[in-house]
C-alpha positions in Angstrom: 42.7 88.0 -6.0 45.9 88.7 -4.0 45.6 92.3 -2.7 49.3 93.0 -2.8 49.7 91.6 -6.4 50.1 94.2 -9.1 47.4 93.8 -11.8 47.9 94.0 -15.6 45.5 93.9 -18.5 47.5 90.9 -19.8 50.1 88.7 -18.2 52.1 86.4 -20.6 54.1 83.4 -19.5 56.8 82.8 -22.0 58.8 85.2 -24.1 59.3 83.3 -27.4 57.7 84.3 -30.7 54.2 83.8 -29.6 54.7 85.5 -26.3 56.6 88.5 -27.4 54.3 89.0 -30.4 51.3 89.1 -28.1 53.1 91.5 -25.8 54.1 93.9 -28.5 50.8 93.7 -30.3 48.9 94.1 -27.0 51.0 97.1 -25.9 50.6 98.7 -29.3 46.8 98.5 -28.7 47.2 100.3 -25.4 47.1 97.3 -23.1 49.2 97.2 -19.9 51.2 94.0 -20.4 53.6 91.9 -18.3 55.8 89.3 -19.9 57.5 86.5 -17.8 60.5 84.8 -19.3 62.9 82.4 -17.5 65.8 82.7 -19.9 65.9 85.5 -22.5 63.1 87.0 -24.6 63.2 85.5 -28.1 62.7 82.0 -27.0 63.9 78.9 -28.8 63.5 80.5 -32.2 66.0 83.3 -31.5 68.5 81.5 -29.2 68.6 77.8 -30.1 66.4 77.4 -33.1 65.4 79.3 -36.3 68.0 82.1 -36.2 71.2 80.2 -35.2 70.2 77.2 -37.5 69.8 79.5 -40.5 73.0 81.3 -39.8 74.9 78.0 -39.9 73.0 77.1 -43.1 74.1 80.4 -44.6 77.7 79.5 -43.7 77.1 76.3 -45.7 75.7 78.2 -48.6 78.8 80.5 -48.7 81.0 77.5 -48.6 79.1 76.0 -51.6 79.5 79.3 -53.4 83.3 79.4 -52.9 83.6 75.7 -53.9 81.7 76.5 -57.1 83.4 79.8 -57.9 85.4 78.5 -60.8 82.1 78.0 -62.7 82.0 81.8 -62.9 85.6 82.2 -63.8 86.7 83.0 -60.3 89.7 81.2 -58.8 89.2 80.9 -55.1 91.1 77.8 -54.1 90.0 75.1 -51.7 88.1 76.7 -48.9 88.8 75.9 -45.3 86.4 76.3 -42.4 87.1 78.0 -39.1 84.0 77.0 -37.2 84.9 79.1 -34.2 84.4 82.2 -36.5 81.1 80.8 -37.7 79.9 80.4 -34.1 81.1 83.9 -33.2 79.2 85.4 -36.1 76.1 83.3 -35.1 76.2 84.7 -31.6 76.6 88.2 -32.9 73.5 87.8 -35.0 71.6 86.5 -32.0 72.8 89.3 -29.8 71.9 92.0 -32.2 68.3 90.6 -32.6 68.0 90.0 -28.9 69.1 93.6 -28.2 66.6 94.9 -30.7 63.7 92.9 -29.3 64.6 93.9 -25.7 64.6 97.5 -26.8 61.3 97.2 -28.6 59.6 95.7 -25.5 61.0 98.5 -23.4 59.9 101.2 -25.8 56.4 99.7 -25.8 56.5 99.8 -22.0 56.0 96.0 -21.6 57.0 94.9 -18.0 59.5 92.1 -18.5 60.0 89.8 -15.5 63.0 87.3 -15.3 62.0 84.0 -13.8 59.7 80.9 -14.1 56.0 81.8 -14.2 53.2 79.5 -12.9 49.5 80.1 -13.1 47.1 79.6 -10.2 43.5 80.3 -9.5 42.0 83.7 -10.0 44.6 84.6 -12.7 47.3 84.7 -10.2 50.8 84.3 -11.7 53.8 83.6 -9.4 57.3 84.3 -10.7 60.4 82.7 -9.1 63.9 81.5 -9.7 65.1 84.5 -11.7 66.6 88.0 -11.1 63.2 89.5 -10.6 62.9 87.5 -7.4 59.7 86.1 -6.0 56.8 88.1 -7.4 53.1 87.7 -7.6 51.0 89.5 -10.2 47.5 89.1 -11.6 46.1 89.7 -15.1 42.6 90.4 -16.3 43.8 87.9 -19.0 46.6 85.5 -19.0 48.4 84.0 -22.1 50.4 80.8 -21.7 53.3 80.6 -24.2 55.8 78.4 -22.5 57.1 76.8 -25.8 58.8 73.5 -26.3 62.0 71.5 -25.8 63.6 68.8 -28.0 62.2 65.3 -27.8 64.6 62.5 -26.9 64.3 58.8 -27.4 65.2 55.8 -25.2 68.7 54.5 -25.6 70.1 57.8 -26.8 70.8 59.8 -23.6 72.0 63.2 -24.5 75.6 63.9 -23.3 76.5 66.8 -25.5 79.4 64.9 -27.2 78.4 61.6 -28.7 74.7 62.3 -28.6 73.2 65.8 -29.1 69.9 67.5 -29.9 69.5 70.8 -31.8 70.3 72.7 -28.6 73.8 71.3 -28.4 74.5 71.0 -32.1 74.0 74.7 -32.6 76.8 75.5 -30.2 79.4 72.9 -31.2 83.1 74.0 -31.2 83.7 71.9 -34.3 81.7 69.7 -36.6 82.1 65.9 -36.5 83.7 63.9 -39.3 80.6 61.7 -39.5 77.1 61.8 -38.0 73.8 60.0 -37.9 70.8 62.3 -37.9 67.8 60.4 -36.3 64.7 61.9 -37.9 64.1 63.1 -41.4 61.7 65.9 -40.7 62.4 69.6 -41.4 65.0 70.1 -38.6 66.8 66.8 -39.3 67.1 67.6 -43.0 68.3 71.1 -42.4 71.1 69.8 -40.0 72.0 67.0 -42.4 72.3 69.5 -45.3 74.4 71.9 -43.3 76.8 69.4 -42.0 77.2 67.6 -45.3 78.0 70.9 -47.1 80.7 71.6 -44.5 82.4 68.2 -44.8 80.6 65.8 -42.4 79.7 62.4 -43.7 75.9 62.2 -42.9 73.4 59.4 -42.7 69.7 60.1 -42.1 67.7 57.4 -40.3 63.9 57.9 -40.5 61.3 55.5 -39.0 58.6 56.6 -41.4 58.3 55.5 -45.0 59.5 58.9 -46.3 61.4 62.0 -45.1 59.7 65.3 -44.9 56.2 64.0 -44.1 53.5 66.4 -45.3 55.5 67.3 -48.4 54.2 66.5 -51.9 55.8 63.3 -53.2 57.2 65.0 -56.3 59.0 67.5 -54.2 60.4 64.9 -51.9 61.8 63.0 -54.8 63.8 66.1 -55.9 65.2 66.5 -52.3 66.2 62.8 -52.2 67.9 63.1 -55.6 69.8 66.1 -54.4 70.8 64.6 -51.1 72.1 61.5 -53.0 74.3 63.8 -55.2 75.6 65.5 -52.0 76.5 62.1 -50.5 73.8 62.1 -47.8 72.7 58.6 -47.2 68.9 58.5 -46.5 67.5 55.4 -44.9 63.7 55.4 -44.4 61.4 52.9 -42.7 64.1 52.0 -40.2 63.9 52.4 -36.4 66.9 52.9 -34.2 67.4 50.6 -31.2 70.3 52.1 -29.4 74.1 52.7 -29.6 77.3 51.4 -28.2 80.0 54.0 -27.4 83.5 53.2 -28.6 86.2 52.6 -26.1 89.1 53.7 -28.4 87.7 57.0 -29.5 84.8 59.5 -29.0 82.5 57.7 -31.5 79.7 55.3 -31.2 78.0 52.4 -33.1 74.4 53.0 -33.9 72.0 50.1 -34.1 69.0 50.3 -36.5 66.7 48.4 -38.7 67.2 44.6 -39.0 70.4 44.3 -37.0 72.2 46.9 -39.0 74.9 49.2 -37.5 76.9 52.2 -38.5 79.9 53.8 -36.8 79.9 57.5 -36.5 81.5 60.3 -34.4 78.1 61.9 -33.4 74.4 61.1 -33.2 72.0 64.0 -33.7 68.6 63.3 -32.3 66.1 65.3 -34.3 62.7 63.6 -33.6 60.7 66.8 -33.0 59.9 68.8 -30.0 57.5 68.4 -27.1 55.4 71.0 -25.4 56.8 72.5 -22.2 53.7 72.5 -20.0 54.7 70.5 -16.9 56.1 73.5 -15.1 53.1 75.9 -15.6 51.4 75.0 -12.3 47.7 75.3 -13.4 46.5 74.3 -9.9 43.1 75.8 -9.1 42.4 76.4 -12.8 40.2 74.8 -15.5 43.1 74.6 -17.9 43.3 71.1 -19.4 46.5 69.4 -20.7 46.4 66.4 -23.1 48.2 63.2 -22.7 50.9 64.5 -25.0 51.4 67.6 -22.9 49.6 70.1 -25.1 47.3 72.6 -23.5 43.8 72.2 -24.9 42.3 75.3 -26.6 39.5 76.2 -29.0 40.0 77.9 -32.4 40.6 81.3 -30.7 43.3 79.8 -28.5 41.1 80.0 -25.4 41.6 77.4 -22.7 39.0 75.9 -20.4 39.7 78.7 -17.9 37.8 81.9 -18.7 40.3 84.7 -19.7 43.2 82.3 -20.1 44.7 81.6 -23.5 47.5 79.4 -24.8 49.6 79.9 -27.9 52.6 78.6 -29.8 54.4 75.3 -29.3 52.5 74.5 -26.1 49.4 73.8 -28.0 48.8 71.2 -30.8 49.2 73.4 -33.8 52.1 73.6 -36.3 55.3 74.3 -34.3 56.3 77.3 -36.4 57.5 80.7 -35.1 55.2 82.5 -37.6 52.2 80.5 -36.4 53.1 81.6 -32.9 53.1 85.2 -34.1 49.7 84.7 -35.6 48.3 83.1 -32.5 49.6 85.8 -30.3 47.9 88.5 -32.4 44.7 86.4 -32.5 44.6 86.1 -28.7 45.1 89.8 -28.2 42.4 90.6 -30.7 40.0 88.3 -29.0 40.8 89.9 -25.6 40.0 93.3 -27.2 36.7 91.9 -28.4 37.5 92.4 -32.1 35.9 89.1 -33.3 39.1 87.9 -35.0 39.2 85.2 -37.7 40.9 82.0 -36.4 44.1 80.8 -37.9 43.5 78.4 -40.8 46.2 75.8 -40.0 45.7 74.0 -43.3 46.9 77.0 -45.2 49.9 78.2 -43.2 53.3 78.7 -45.0 56.0 76.1 -44.4 59.7 76.7 -45.2 62.6 74.2 -45.0 66.1 75.6 -45.4 68.0 72.6 -46.5 69.8 72.6 -49.9 67.8 72.6 -52.1 65.3 74.8 -50.2 61.6 73.7 -49.8 58.5 75.7 -49.2 54.8 74.9 -49.5 51.3 75.9 -48.6 48.0 74.1 -48.8 47.1 70.7 -50.2 49.5 68.2 -51.7 48.1 66.4 -54.8 47.4 63.3 -52.7 45.7 65.2 -49.8 43.6 67.2 -52.3 42.3 64.0 -53.9 41.7 62.5 -50.4 39.6 65.6 -49.5 37.4 64.9 -52.5 38.7 67.4 -55.0 39.0 66.7 -58.7 42.4 68.3 -59.4 44.6 69.4 -62.3 48.3 69.8 -61.7 51.1 71.9 -63.2 54.8 71.0 -62.7 57.4 73.5 -63.8 61.1 73.0 -63.4 63.8 75.6 -62.7 65.9 74.0 -65.4 64.2 76.3 -68.0 64.3 79.5 -65.8 66.9 82.1 -66.9 67.7 83.4 -63.4 68.1 79.8 -62.0 70.5 78.9 -64.8 72.5 82.2 -64.3 72.8 81.3 -60.6 73.9 77.7 -61.5 71.0 76.6 -59.3 68.6 75.0 -61.8 67.7 72.0 -59.8 64.1 71.9 -58.5 60.5 72.5 -59.5 57.2 74.3 -58.6 54.1 72.2 -58.4 50.7 73.9 -58.5 47.6 71.9 -57.5 44.2 73.4 -58.6 40.6 72.3 -58.7 39.7 70.9 -62.1 37.0 72.8 -64.0 34.5 71.3 -66.4 36.7 72.3 -69.4 39.8 70.7 -67.8 41.5 73.9 -66.9 42.5 74.9 -63.4 40.1 76.7 -61.1 40.8 77.6 -57.4 44.4 77.0 -56.3 44.5 74.4 -53.6 48.2 74.0 -52.9 51.7 75.1 -54.1 54.8 73.1 -53.3 58.3 74.3 -54.3 61.8 73.0 -54.2 64.8 74.8 -55.5 66.8 78.1 -55.2 65.5 80.6 -52.7 62.0 79.1 -52.7 61.5 80.1 -49.1 61.6 83.7 -50.4 59.2 82.9 -53.3 56.3 81.5 -51.3 54.6 84.8 -50.6 52.5 85.1 -53.8 51.6 81.4 -53.6 50.6 81.8 -50.0 48.3 84.7 -50.9 46.9 82.8 -53.9 45.9 79.8 -51.8 44.5 81.8 -48.9 42.6 84.2 -51.1 41.3 81.2 -53.0 42.5 82.7 -56.3 42.0 80.8 -59.5 44.6 80.1 -62.2 42.9 82.6 -64.5 43.1 85.3 -61.9 46.8 84.6 -61.3 47.5 84.7 -65.0 46.4 88.3 -65.1 49.5 89.3 -63.1 52.8 90.0 -64.8 55.9 88.3 -63.5 59.1 90.3 -63.6 61.8 88.8 -65.9 64.2 87.3 -65.3 63.2 86.1 -61.8 62.9 82.8 -60.0 59.3 83.7 -59.2 58.4 83.3 -62.9 58.2 79.6 -62.4 55.2 79.8 -60.1 53.5 82.4 -62.3 54.0 80.4 -65.5 52.9 77.3 -63.7 49.6 78.8 -62.7 49.3 80.3 -66.2 49.5 77.0 -68.0 46.6 75.7 -65.9 44.4 78.1 -68.0 45.0 75.8 -71.0 47.3 78.2 -72.7 50.9 79.4 -72.4 53.3 81.9 -73.9 56.3 79.8 -73.2 
C-alpha cells in the first residue's frame, strides 16, 4: 500500500453505465466510493451511444408522422429538416441527463476524479491526464469498467467525412445524400433506418448470411420486408474490400462482394465495438486479458486478482447498457457479501430501435430446438390489433416460443421475439415471463388492457393453451 494514497471501500475506473451504477448502488449501501472517468460520467451510452442515437431516431419518427399526417386528415405539407436544430436538441437532452447524473453522484457523496485511471499491485489506482491532476488512491475493492470503442476495419480509415463510425455520425452537421452502412447488426440497422427516414439513400453491406444475428428468422423477415419498402438496399453475405475516394467530389466508391462497387457520399463503419482494456495498466496484478481484449471474469464478475472486478463492455458479455447496470449491482452485492445471483445472459432483454422496432428475450425457435427442447410456437400479427391499426402501424408480429407439453399445448415460455410499433416498450411482461419461467397457462390468467399493443403478446401466449377468445 502507498501510505500517502487515500483509501476507499471501492474504487471504480470508468464512469459509463456499469461504473456509475456500481458507484450509486455502492454509495446507497453506505460504501465510500471513488469513481475515475477520463471524459464525462455517463460514458458511451449517454454521450456517443444510446441516448444521442435514440434522439436522432425520434427525429426520424416525427418526420414519418408529419409525412403521414394526411392519413389522419391533417394537412401538414412537405416537411423539411433543419439538422442543426436536431443536433442542438440532441445535445440539450445529453446535457440534461449529464447534469442529473453528476448531481446524483454528488448527492450520494461519490468522489469523482477526472483523468485516466490505471490499476497496479496492491489495489493501487493512479489517476493522470485530467483536471484532477496526478493522484494515487487505493481501494479495498476495485471495479474495472473502462468500456469500449468502435471497431474499425482495414481499408476504411476513419476521417470523419467520407468514412465515419457511430462517434462521428452522431455529431454530423448534415446528413449525406447517400451512404453505405457496413454492418447489419443492431447499431447498423438503427443508423440505416434513421438516415433513410430523413432522406438518405442507404445500402447495408453485411458479411454474415443475415442481418441482426441472434434474432428469430421470422422477425428478421419482417424487418427485411419493411426495409425494402423504405428503399433500404440490404446485401448480405458480402465482404467489403476497400474504397476509392472521388477526386471530383467528397464521395467515394466502395468495393464489395465479387468485384461489385457502389458510389456513395459517406461510409458508416458499424461492425461492433471492442473492449477498451489496453490503457488499464494491470502491471503487478493477476488480472488476465483475452486475445480479443476482454478482461476475464467469473460469473460474479471477479477477475483473477482478489478484490478486483470487471463489468460492462470490457468483459465478454452482451454489450448493453442495462447489462452493465446489472453487473455493477452484482459486483457491489458480492463486495457486500450478499451472495447475489449471477446475471443469466441467455435471458437478458434486447431492444433495437430501427423502424419497425425489434425486441426479444430468450431462445429463438431454432436455438430452442438446438438446445434439445420440443417446442410449440405462436405467431400473432399486429395487423389484427386495434391500437396498431389506429396508429397506422400495423406491420409486425409477436412470436412466442414455449416448451411443448404432452397434450400439444405450450408449457414454459422459452423466448419471445417482437417486431412492430413500440415493441421496445412492450418487452417487460415477456421478459418477466421468460425469467420467471412462466407457462402459457399462467400468462393466460392475466387480463390484457384493451385496446393496447401489448394484447398481441398476451393473446399469443393464450393461444398456446389450446383455446382462444379471439
